[in-house]
N, C-alpha and C positions, 0 to 999 in steps of 0.2 A: 433483460426481463428480474426484479428483483420484487417480495413483499415486503412489504411495509409492517405487516405484522405477522412475523413468519409462524410464533405459536400456533395461530388457527392451524396451520400445516398439519398439524396432530391430529384436526377432524378427521384429516383422511383416513385414519383406521378404522373410521366407523363403516368404510367399504365393507370391510369383514364381516359385519352384521350380515348383508344378505345373503353372503357362504354357507354362513353358521347355520341362517335361520332354512336355507336350502338344503343342507343336510340333515335338518332337527326333523325336516318337517316330508322328506321322501315317505311314501305309504308303499307298503307291501300290499298289494291286492290277496284278496283271501282265496283259500283254494276251494271251490264248488264244485261235488262230484257232477259230470256231465254224460251223457250218452256217448257222445261221440264227439272227436276233435277234428276230426276231418278237413272240414267247411271252414271251423272259425280261427285255427292257428292263423293262418296266412293273416288276418285280420286283426289277430290280435299284435302279433309283431310290427303292421307298421304302424296302428296308435301308438304303441310303445316306442319307438324311435322319436315320432314327431311330438310326443308330450316332453322326451328330454330335450331335445330343441328349445322348444318354445319355452320350457325350462329355465334352459343355460341362458337364452335371449333377454328373459325378464330378468334374470339376476345380472348381468352384466347393464342392463341398463339403470337397475336400481342402484348397483356401484358407481356407476357414471354421473348417476343425481349427487350423493353421497360426496364425492371426489371433488365437483365441480364445486357444491357448497363450501369446502372447505376450503380451496385454492381462492375464492370470493371473498371470505371473510378474510382473509391474511392479505387483502389490498395489496395487489399483484402488479407492480407496474414496469413500463417496456420504458430503456430509453431508445435504443437505434437494433435495428435488425444485424446490421455490423457488428455490433459489442456484445451482442448476442452471441452470435457465430465468430466473430473472429478470435484469433488466436495472438494478434501484433503487439507493441507496444501503442502507447497514446503520447501524440505531439500535442502543445499548446502554443497560443502565443498571448502576451500581456500588453495591454495597448495602455500606455500610462497619458494621463492628459497633463501637462505642466504647463497651460497659458496662464494669464495672467488673470483671468478668473479663480482659478484655485488657487491664490494666495488671501481669498476674502476669508474672514473671521468668523466660520458657520459653529455653533454654540459652543463659543467661547475656544474653538482649535481651529488651525486653518486646515481650510480642503485637503490642501496637500499632504500635511501630515496624516488625515485621515487616508487618502489614498494610500500612501506609502504603506500604513498599517495593512490597508486589505491586500496590496501584492504580494507582502510578506506572509499575513497568510494563503494566500495564492500557492505559493513558492514552495510552501510547505506542505500543503495538500497533494498535490504532484508528486506521483514518486521517483522517489531519486531515480538518474540514468533516463527518465526519459524527455525526450529534448525540448525544449522552453524556450520560446524568443522574450524578447523585450524591446517596443517600440514605444519612441519617446513623442509628443507631438508639437512639441517647439524646443527651437535650443541650438546649439549647437549639437553636431552630431558627434557620437561618442562612437568608438571605431567597433567596439561588441555589439552595440545595438543594431536591429534588425535582422538578427541572425541565430539561427536554433544553437542553443547549448545543450549539452547531456550532463553538465558542471554547475551548478549553482554560483559560483566562486564570479565568474565576469559579469550577471546578474547584479549580484550583490553589490558590486564595485560600482557599476552605475547607478545603482539606487543610493549609493552614499555621496556620488557623487553630485547628480543631480537636483536641480532646485526648480524654482517657480520662475515664470521668464516674464517678459514684458510683450510676448507675443501671442497672436490669437491662435489657431487651432483649427486644421479644418479635419474632421476626425475622419469623415467620409473616405476622404484620400488616403488615411491612418489604416484605416478599414480594410481598403482594395491591397495595402502593401501588404497587412498581414494574413492576407485569403492565397496571394500570390507566394508567401512564404513558405505557406503549408502545403499549397499544392507541390512544393517541391519534396515534402517529406512522404515515405512509404508507410509513414503510421495508420492503424486501422483507423484509431478515432483521432478525431482534433475538434478542439476546442479553440476560441478566442474569447478572451476577457477581457472587457474594455471599464478601465477605471476614471472616470470622469463625474462633472458636474452635471453633463446634459445640458450645455448651454444652445439654446437656438441659433444662434448666429454660427456655430461650430456646425452644424449640419445642413444650412441653407443651401450649400454647393450640392451637397449630397441631393437629398431628399428632392430638388429642381431638374438632377440631370442622370435618374435612374433608366440605365437600358433596358428595352423590356427583355427578357428571357429567351421569344426566338429568336433574337439578333446574337442571341451568345453561343459560344459552342460549349462543345462536351466539356470539357474541363474548366470554362470559365461558371457552367451552371451548379457544377460539383462543390467549385470554391463557394460559390454564394451560398450554399444550403449548410457551409459549414456552422452546429450553434454557437451562439452569441451569449454568454453570459454580461450583464451590467451589472459594473457595484458604482450605483449614483451616491456619490460625496456628497451632495447639494442638501441640506434641513433647512434649518432656521436661521439664515444670515442675521448679521451683525448692521446696523446701520452703514450705508455708504454713500460718499456721493465724490464725484468725479468730476478734472477737467476735461471737457472734450476737444476742445478747437482753442486756439487763439491767433485772431486776423489782426494783421497789422494795415493800417489804414494811414497812409500822409498824401498829400500832395505830390512831395517827392522826399525820398530816404536822404537829407543831407543837413552837416550842423548845421545848426542853428533854429532850424524848422519841427515845429509843432505836429504831430499827427495824432494815433490817440491807437490802443492793445484792446479789440475785443474780445475779451473774455467770456470763454462759455462752460457755464457750471452745470451738472448735469446731478440728480437728485436720483438716485436708485431704489429709497427706502418708502415702503406707500405711508409713511406718514412725514408730515412738512416736517423741515428742518432747517436752520440758520447759522451760516456759516462765513467764515473770513476771508478775501482771498489778498494775497501777498503778489506784486510785481518786483522783479529784481532785475538790475541791469549788471552786466558785468560783475555778478553776486555781490551786489551792493542792492540792499532795500530801496525803493526806489516812492512807493507808493502801497497803501493798504485801502482796502475796500472798507465800505461799513457792513454793518452784519447783512446778508444778502439773507430775502424769504425767499425758499424753495418750495416750489407746489412738489406734494405728493407726485414721485415718479414723473416730474417736470424738470424742464431745466428754464435757467435764465440767462443775459447774456450782459456782462458789465462792461463798461468801457472805462477804462483808465486813460485820462490824457498823458501823451509822450513827446518829452523833448530828447533830439539826438543832440547826446552832449559834447559826442567829437565825431572824428570822422573814422572809418576802417571799419571790422568786421565788430559789429555790436553784437553779445552774446547776452539774452535774455531768459528769464524763465518766470511763471507762475506758480505760485506755490498754495494748495489748502490749508489753512492754519488748522493745528491740532489732529487728533486721531480722530480713525472711523475706519470700518471694517474691512479697509486695504489702502496699505501703501503705495501700492504699484499704480495705483491710477490717479495720486494727488499731487502729482508736477507735470508741469508741460514745457517744453521746449522752442525757441525762436532765433532765430538768427538773419541778420539781416546788415547787409553793407552799406554804409554810410559815407558816402563823399565830402569832400572838405576842397575849398582850392580848386576846383575844377578847370585847367589853364586853356582860356580862351586868347583869341587875337582880335581885337575889331579893326580892321583896315578900309581906310577909307587915301581919297586921291593927294589930299595934303592937309592942312588943318588951315583953318579960318582965324584971321586974326580977330572976330567978333563969335565968341566960344557957342553961342547958342545955333550957329548960321553954318555951323559945321556940318556936310554932312553924316557924319559917325556921333552927334550931340546926342540925339535919343536913344539909340542903342546903346553906348555908352553907359545912360543913367537906369536904364532899365535893366542893363546886367548889372547896375553894383546899386541896389535900390538904396545901400546905409553906408554908415561907414562903419570901420572896422572888420573883421571876421564874418564872410558870407561867403558860400558855397563855391561861388562864381568868384574865378579870379583873373579880369579882363585886365589887356594889355592893348592900349591906342598905336598902331601903327602908319605911316604912310606906305603906301604901295612900294617906296625906294625904298622906306629901311629895313623893310619886312624882305626885302628880296634880299638886303646885306646880310641877314642873319644865316650864321653857319649850320644852323638845324632848327627844324620847325619842331618844335613837342608839345605844341598844341592840341587837345581833343578836338574844339570845334575854329573854324576862322570865318568869321562874318567878314564878307567884300561888298564895302559898300561902296556904289555908285562906281566904279572905277570902270575905266577904259579898259579896250580888250588888250590881254599880256600880248607880249613879244612869246615867239615860239621858247625861247629859254625859261622864260617864268611860267609857261603856260606847260612845259616838259614837266618843270620841280614839282608843281601844283599838282598833277597828273598822277607823280610818284608818291605824292604825301595822302592823296585820295586812295590810291590803291594799298596804301599797307596801313589803313584803319582810319585816315583821317576824315571829317566832314566838312562839306563847304557851305556856306550859306550864301548865297548869290541877293543882294537886293540892288533894283534898278533906281534909277537914276537917268538924270541929262546925259551922265558920259555913255549909257549905254545903248549902243546901238546894233542892231538886232545882226544886221548884213557881219560885222566884225566880230561880234560875239561867233558868230552861225560858221564863219571862218576858222576862229582862234580855236572851237569846238573841233571842228574837221582834221585841223593838223593835232591834235589831243586824241585821234583815234576814236573820237563821240566821249570821251571819260570825264568833260568838264560842265556841261548841262544838260537837265535834265530832259531837255526838249530843245528844240529849234526854236530861235525866235524869230516874231513879226515885226510889223509897224508900230510906232507909237502910238495909241487912240488917245485925242482928248475931248475931255466932256465939254463941248461949246454950241452954239448957235448951229454949227453947220452940223453936228451930230442929231440935233433936236434936245437934248436933255442936256443939264447943268452938272451930274454926275450921275455914279451908278453905286449899289450898295451890295454890302455883302449876302450874297441869298442861301450861298448852301457853305456847312463845316463838315467835313469827316469827321462821323461821330464816333466811328470804330477806332480811328486814329487815338494812340494810346497819351499822345501830344496835346489834343484836341478835345476828349473825352468830355472834361471837365467842364469846357466851353458851352455845351451844345443846349444848355441850357440857364436862362430865360435867353428864348430866340435873339431878343433885343439887345444881349451881351454883344452879338456880333452882327445881328442886323444893322445896326447905328454905325456903322464904319461907313464911309463916305469916302470916294474914288475919281478923282477928280481926271486924272492921268494916270496912262497903265502900259506896258511894254506887251502887246498879245504874245500869248507863247500855245506856239503850236502842238498842244497835248494832243494824243488823241493812243488808242490800244496800238498802233505800231509805233507807237514812243516809248511806250512799257514805264511809261512815270505815271507816279498815283497822282491822282488830282486831291489835294486837301481843300484849298477855298475856289468857289466862284461865285462871279459876279451875278445880280439878277440877270442877264441879257444870256447864260452859260459859259460867260469866259473864265476858263483857268484864270485862278489868281496865284494860287501858292504849289508848286507842284515837288517830287520827291520822288530821288529814283537814286535804287542802290546802285555803286560802282565798286567792283571788286571786296574791300573788306571796309569801306569807308561809303558815303553818301552825298550826292550831291541834292539841294533844297535851293529854291530859285523863288523868291517873290517879286513878282510884276509891277508891284508901284513904290515909290520912295520910302524911307524911314523919316523923311520930312514932310514938315507942313503944307508944303508947295506944293504935292500931289496928290495926297488925301490928309485924311482928319484922325487916322490909324494912330499915329503918335501923343496924341492926345486922348483916345478914349481908354476905359479903363481896362480892358483888352490885351493892350499893349506888353504893358510889363508882365505879366505872368504869361502871356503867349512864348516872350523870348525866352522865358526860363524855362519853361515847361519843355517848347524845344529845343533847347540846349540839354536839358538834363537827359530825357529822348535818347538823342543823340549819343553821348557817352554813355549810353546805358546804366546811368544812377538805378534805374527802376530793373535792375535784372533780376532774372530767373531769382526767386528766394526755392531753394531744394528745401524738400520736407519729406520723411518717409517714414510710415511703420516700424516698426521694430521687427526686424529678420527679414523685412523686404528690400531688395538690393537697391542701391544708388545707382542710377545711368544718368551718366554726364555726358551730354554728346558737345563735338566740338567743330569748327569751323574747316573749312577743307583745307585753311591757308595757315591755321592754327591746332595741330596736331601735336601735341608732346608725346615724346617718345617713354616717355616715365614720369610717374607722379608720387607723390607722398602725401599718402595718409594720415592725419592725428584723431584716434577717435577719443572719444572722453575720457580714456585712461590716461591720456597723455604722452602714451608711447608714440613714437613715428614710424611708418611702415612705407617702405620704397618701394614701389610695385611696377613692373614693365606695362607698358601700354603700346602694344604690338602686336599688329596680326601675322597669321601666316607666311606672307610675303615678309615680315621683316620691317617693314613699315609700320607709320605709327597708324594707329586703329581710330575709325572715327568719333568712338566712344568708350569711354570706361563705367566698367560696370565694377561695383564693390557689393563682397557679398555681405561681411561679415558685421551686420548693421544689430547684434543681439543685445546692444545696449544703450540704453535711451541717452540722450545727450545733444551735443555739438559735435560735428565730425568736418575738419576741413581738408582742403586738398590744394597743394602747392604744383603748379603743373610745371614741371622740368624737363629742359633736354630738347629742343628745337622749334621752341615757342616762346613768346613774349612771355614773362615770369606771370604770374599771377597766382591768385585763390578764391577757391568758392568753397561755399560753406554748406553743411547741412544739417537738418535740426531731424534729430528722430525720436519721435514719442510714441508712448504704450498705442496698441491698436485702441480708438476710443469705442467700438463696440465690445469690450471685453466686459465693461461695468454694467450692460446690459442684464438685469434677472431673468429676461426671457427663458424659457426653457421649451424645450424641443418635447410636442406633443405626441405624449407614446403611444397613440393609437396610428394615428399616421405612420411614425417611427415601423410598428411593429409590422404593419400592409408594405413597407416600403423594404425591409427588409427579407421578405417571405423569397424565399420557400424556408430562408435560416428559421429555426430553431430560436427564440428570443426568451430569458431566465432573467427576470429582474429581480434583485439580492433585495432583501428585507431590511438589512441593518449592515452597514458597510464595516462596524466595529464586530459583526463578529457575522462569519461568513458560513458556519457549518449545518446551517439548514439551505443555504444556497449549493452547496455543494452536496448536501442530500440531496438535493431533488434534480443536481445534474448529472448522479449516479443514478440517479431512479427513473426520472423522467417525470413528466408530468402526466402525459396519457394514462387513465385510470381504466383500468378492465374491469372493474365490478361489474358496469353496465350489461356488460359483452358476457359474461360470464353468469350473470341474472337470467340475459336471455337464452343463454344454451340450457337453463336449468328448467328454464319454463319448458323449452323446446323437446329436451327431454324427457320430461314427466307427462306430456300431450303425446309420446310417444309410445310412452310406458301403458300410458290406458288404452291408447290405440290397439297395442301387441296385446296388451292381456285380453280383452273384449274379443278382439279379431281372430286369436287362436285357441282362446278356451275353449273346450266342448262343451256343449250342452248337457243339462244335468235334468234327471226325471223332477216332471214337474212341471216345465216351462210350456208354452200355449204350443208350441208344435212338436209337444211330444208323442200326438196323437198321428201325426201324418208319417208315411213311410221315410220320409226326407229325414224327418226329425228322430226315425227309430234307429237311421243309419247311424245317427250323433252321438245315441248312449253309449256311457263308459260301460263296457261289461269289465265282468270279473274276470280273476285269472282262473283259467281251468285247467284241469286236471284228471288225467284218463284212470278212473277209479278200475283197481287192478281187483 
């Protein structure tokens, strides 16, 4: 309880005035001779005692009026009942926001610099020896952060080392951490200081998930009631634009093919802006956009043509040209694995002396559409030549119109599939259903996606001259781009095909069906590989498919999908973990991670049982850029990459609604700092409180005045001349002079 105008308390000395006046105005009754006192002496003594009580009560009431007026004029404030009565020390926790939005230039000064100055003011205000903790919202964890310290050196060391990060902030989570930290302190008075720009997205989760007070325990309710002082470092920000997303679109990411990079640029300023954007591939500038006219508070998407110049890991980056309010959101990284020279085998029953009559002719030309370097490197073999090879290093094998394999060849093919190989069977005159089913049974069902039945021919006996493709699985990644227009696949006619007994029990996925519902193209996963079956031929004798525009891209897309050319592109926001799952048969015992700094780190990938873990989790993603991971020990060597970027929401200028926030923070008292550069008024309000007692004192004065009036009129005796003086009752109330017995 502290007065803002303590000099007015001197007015309480006026309480002595009623005492002085009371002493001055004491009247002594006149002595009048009277014949006898025997009957009146008792009445006089009673009147004198009552008069003394009456005068003393009036004096005290009038003194109280003057004291209350003096105290009220002193502008007395109350902080808390505990601080008024307590004798213990105080504990405080400072939450410092160092998320990416704090890197914005605000009134010619970076917000984080303003925040550091505010934190140092707070530390200077808190008496030395009182426990203080410091919590950062983002970035790497400092060992001494999140603890209470009675000395300032650990906190100053953190302030000297911390900086703005590329990460977002969850201020609600940090506030809970601060409350838990203070709950373990025995200090009588507790405070939380939050130094932030109060960005709306930092409170989004907290405002949506407040637990009602009735569901909390006593300790949690007490922690929630700790006063909260907010130092808002956001004032008038400088113009800022940001890259929010880069999306790579390509039919397949293979060398020599072209795609595009869709760049989304956001204007966080309420005035239209014009900016340029540059595209870099492997740190070499590949393109520059025209001037992009950004609407106020809006965004546009600019497409960059993107040609993959080589195979392997391609590192890309998009940059905003020029400077603006924040450097943290002017770059966006992406990584894509580009394949080149995918080895495949095209296997037929034998070479024909006329090339276009060869069973593999159309397949070979579809997978090698041009001379020179191409994403697919196909080799044509006769079945006997293939079996003579010591090893099969092919990613995909197209087995075209082959007779059923013998047991040794079937077993070798089964091993190839089990170790990650992919087989595409294409039917023809040599494909006999019974023989194929028997071959599949001997290989434990690992060579075909489904059992085969008889061969159907469209002729007079069947009542039609052909079937056409009526269904294409639009969800399959290899077929999605052929869904529209429907005429692209509906124009494919089939004159002859091998029936496939595919159903739920077979476990194969139907990729294409004929107009009578018969499966034409089916696929099934086998071990680490897969088996696909086309029920018709790749020659014009059975279908017009090789002559249709869909044939070439269909085989290419199917190949790219099988070998994983369209692999998962890992991306993460700064500070979020990068999780890489592994197949059951492809789990490394250790990995090597290379962060953007270029310094490799070798880490184990083992569970509690010592076996390779099914997924690897990498936490140290605080820097933006390209992270690469090499798989080591216990698996086929490989490499994956992850692009880590700034949280795109950090560019949003939206601030939390303070009315909604104060409602959410209840029952905690919330004090908003007027000026982050000078917190003296905030500290004074923190000490003095915001509860003005003047209305209560004024009400007290009025109540005392009413009581004084009542007391004065109720207890004062009637004087001669009043209306009731003639009455016997009135006579009893007349004041009698002091009587003396004459000598």
